[in-house]
Short mmCIF file of the C-alpha atoms (twelve columns), coordinates in Angstrom:
data_MODEL
# 
_entry.id   MODEL 
# 
loop_
_atom_site.group_PDB 
_atom_site.id 
_atom_site.type_symbol 
_atom_site.label_atom_id 
_atom_site.label_alt_id 
_atom_site.label_comp_id 
_atom_site.label_asym_id 
_atom_site.label_seq_id 
_atom_site.Cartn_x 
_atom_site.Cartn_y 
_atom_site.Cartn_z 
_atom_site.pdbx_PDB_model_num 
ATOM 1  C CA . UNK A 1  127.270 102.710 113.829 1 
ATOM 2  C CA . UNK A 2  129.215 101.418 110.770 1 
ATOM 3  C CA . UNK A 3  130.301 103.530 108.019 1 
ATOM 4  C CA . UNK A 4  131.858 103.243 105.066 1 
ATOM 5  C CA . UNK A 5  133.007 105.182 101.451 1 
ATOM 6  C CA . UNK A 6  133.894 108.352 103.832 1 
ATOM 7  C CA . UNK A 7  137.718 110.094 103.219 1 
ATOM 8  C CA . UNK A 8  140.323 108.140 103.870 1 
ATOM 9  C CA . UNK A 9  141.892 109.297 107.395 1 
ATOM 10 C CA . UNK A 10 139.427 112.138 108.672 1 
ATOM 11 C CA . UNK A 11 137.041 113.918 111.151 1 
ATOM 12 C CA . UNK A 12 133.756 111.937 110.789 1 
ATOM 13 C CA . UNK A 13 130.781 114.125 112.797 1 
ATOM 14 C CA . UNK A 14 128.592 112.219 114.574 1 
ATOM 15 C CA . UNK A 15 125.184 113.767 116.076 1 
ATOM 16 C CA . UNK A 16 122.398 111.585 117.245 1 
ATOM 17 C CA . UNK A 17 118.353 112.269 117.909 1 
ATOM 18 C CA . UNK A 18 116.327 110.109 120.003 1 
ATOM 19 C CA . UNK A 19 112.326 109.900 119.969 1 
ATOM 20 C CA . UNK A 20 111.124 108.445 123.110 1 
ATOM 21 C CA . UNK A 21 108.342 106.101 123.293 1 
ATOM 22 C CA . UNK A 22 106.179 109.168 125.105 1 
ATOM 23 C CA . UNK A 23 106.451 111.188 122.028 1 
ATOM 24 C CA . UNK A 24 109.504 113.675 123.092 1 
ATOM 25 C CA . UNK A 25 112.963 114.134 121.135 1 
ATOM 26 C CA . UNK A 26 116.177 113.874 123.115 1 
ATOM 27 C CA . UNK A 27 119.405 114.795 121.367 1 
ATOM 28 C CA . UNK A 28 122.802 113.148 121.778 1 
ATOM 29 C CA . UNK A 29 125.809 115.319 122.518 1 
ATOM 30 C CA . UNK A 30 127.824 115.741 118.693 1 
ATOM 31 C CA . UNK A 31 130.632 112.799 118.729 1 
ATOM 32 C CA . UNK A 32 133.936 112.562 116.309 1 
ATOM 33 C CA . UNK A 33 135.564 109.969 115.486 1 
ATOM 34 C CA . UNK A 34 137.958 109.374 112.617 1 
ATOM 35 C CA . UNK A 35 137.948 107.742 110.150 1 
ATOM 36 C CA . UNK A 36 140.718 104.729 109.036 1 
ATOM 37 C CA . UNK A 37 142.937 104.063 105.760 1 
ATOM 38 C CA . UNK A 38 140.045 103.168 103.313 1 
ATOM 39 C CA . UNK A 39 137.188 105.126 104.312 1 
ATOM 40 C CA . UNK A 40 135.667 103.588 107.613 1 
ATOM 41 C CA . UNK A 41 135.106 104.163 110.704 1 
ATOM 42 C CA . UNK A 42 132.938 102.161 113.535 1 
ATOM 43 C CA . UNK A 43 131.236 103.716 116.739 1 
ATOM 44 C CA . UNK A 44 129.247 103.008 119.083 1 
ATOM 45 C CA . UNK A 45 126.790 105.121 119.961 1 
ATOM 46 C CA . UNK A 46 125.568 104.867 124.126 1 
ATOM 47 C CA . UNK A 47 121.579 105.501 125.285 1 
ATOM 48 C CA . UNK A 48 120.186 106.013 129.123 1 
ATOM 49 C CA . UNK A 49 117.532 105.281 128.039 1 
ATOM 50 C CA . UNK A 50 115.150 102.083 128.066 1 
ATOM 51 C CA . UNK A 51 111.650 103.716 126.227 1 
ATOM 52 C CA . UNK A 52 113.276 104.628 122.883 1 
ATOM 53 C CA . UNK A 53 110.903 104.335 119.602 1 
ATOM 54 C CA . UNK A 54 113.980 105.777 116.421 1 
ATOM 55 C CA . UNK A 55 116.568 106.846 116.345 1 
ATOM 56 C CA . UNK A 56 117.800 109.995 113.599 1 
ATOM 57 C CA . UNK A 57 121.677 109.548 113.224 1 
ATOM 58 C CA . UNK A 58 123.665 111.723 110.294 1 
ATOM 59 C CA . UNK A 59 127.623 111.275 110.081 1 
ATOM 60 C CA . UNK A 60 129.281 114.008 108.241 1 
ATOM 61 C CA . UNK A 61 132.281 114.200 106.232 1 
ATOM 62 C CA . UNK A 62 134.448 116.938 107.642 1 
ATOM 63 C CA . UNK A 63 136.954 115.632 104.367 1 
ATOM 64 C CA . UNK A 64 134.617 116.393 101.515 1 
ATOM 65 C CA . UNK A 65 131.713 117.667 103.483 1 
ATOM 66 C CA . UNK A 66 129.312 114.967 102.696 1 
ATOM 67 C CA . UNK A 67 126.175 114.510 104.937 1 
ATOM 68 C CA . UNK A 68 124.992 110.646 105.445 1 
ATOM 69 C CA . UNK A 69 121.565 111.059 107.164 1 
ATOM 70 C CA . UNK A 70 119.732 107.311 108.604 1 
ATOM 71 C CA . UNK A 71 116.877 107.074 110.626 1 
ATOM 72 C CA . UNK A 72 116.547 103.494 112.743 1 
ATOM 73 C CA . UNK A 73 112.739 102.463 113.889 1 
ATOM 74 C CA . UNK A 74 111.877 100.292 116.729 1 
# 
């Protein structure tokens, strides 16, 4: 996951949830990363599931309080 437009040098909390093909939802543990000096970050989310049909990812800019929500469909 790549983010831009965040407050520079501030923490970003990433929450995510996977929808698996059987219809269930699996939430991942929130993860904290830091934005760089120009307000960008890059973070890999590792999933131990082979049957993911969608992912919902939320990034919270803890510096400004802004929330970005994105859904990825497979």
